[in-house]
C-alpha positions in Angstrom: 54.0 54.5 -52.0 57.8 54.2 -51.8 58.6 55.1 -48.3 56.9 54.8 -44.9 57.9 55.9 -41.4 56.8 53.9 -38.4 56.8 55.0 -34.8 57.8 52.7 -31.9 54.2 51.9 -30.9 52.8 51.6 -34.4 51.0 48.5 -35.5 49.5 48.8 -39.0 48.9 46.6 -42.0 51.3 47.9 -44.6 50.4 48.0 -48.3 52.7 46.6 -50.9 55.2 49.1 -52.3 54.0 50.4 -55.7 56.0 51.2 -58.8 57.3 49.6 -61.9 60.8 49.1 -60.5 60.0 47.7 -57.0 59.8 44.1 -55.7 56.9 44.4 -53.3 59.1 44.4 -50.2 60.1 47.0 -47.7 63.8 47.5 -46.8 64.9 48.4 -43.3 68.2 50.3 -43.8 69.4 49.5 -40.3 69.7 45.8 -41.1 69.5 45.8 -44.9 66.8 43.1 -44.9 63.8 43.3 -47.3 60.6 42.4 -45.6 57.2 41.4 -47.1 54.6 43.9 -45.8 53.1 41.4 -43.3 56.5 40.7 -41.8 57.7 44.3 -41.2 59.0 44.7 -37.6 56.5 46.3 -35.2 57.4 48.2 -32.1 60.5 49.6 -33.8 60.7 53.2 -35.0 62.2 53.1 -38.5 61.9 54.4 -42.0 61.4 51.7 -44.6 62.0 52.2 -48.4 60.7 50.1 -51.3 63.1 47.5 -52.5 64.1 48.2 -56.1 64.0 45.4 -58.6 67.4 44.6 -60.0 68.0 44.6 -63.7 69.5 41.4 -65.1 71.8 41.4 -68.1 71.9 38.6 -70.6 75.6 38.2 -71.3 75.2 35.0 -73.4 75.5 37.0 -76.6 78.7 38.9 -75.6 81.9 37.9 -77.3 85.3 37.8 -75.6 
């Protein structure tokens, strides 16, 4: 699951987002905050998307 839409009167227990490149949090585009499933705002109609994991680069081997 990578996206979920919630109506204004919805109260559900959300699952963790699933996928190799996600962090396990849901992002609310309106405020840009990534929420753990149990902290997703209820009573607010919104579409949440899975937060993608950022790729880190090891720059220690780069030469100037």
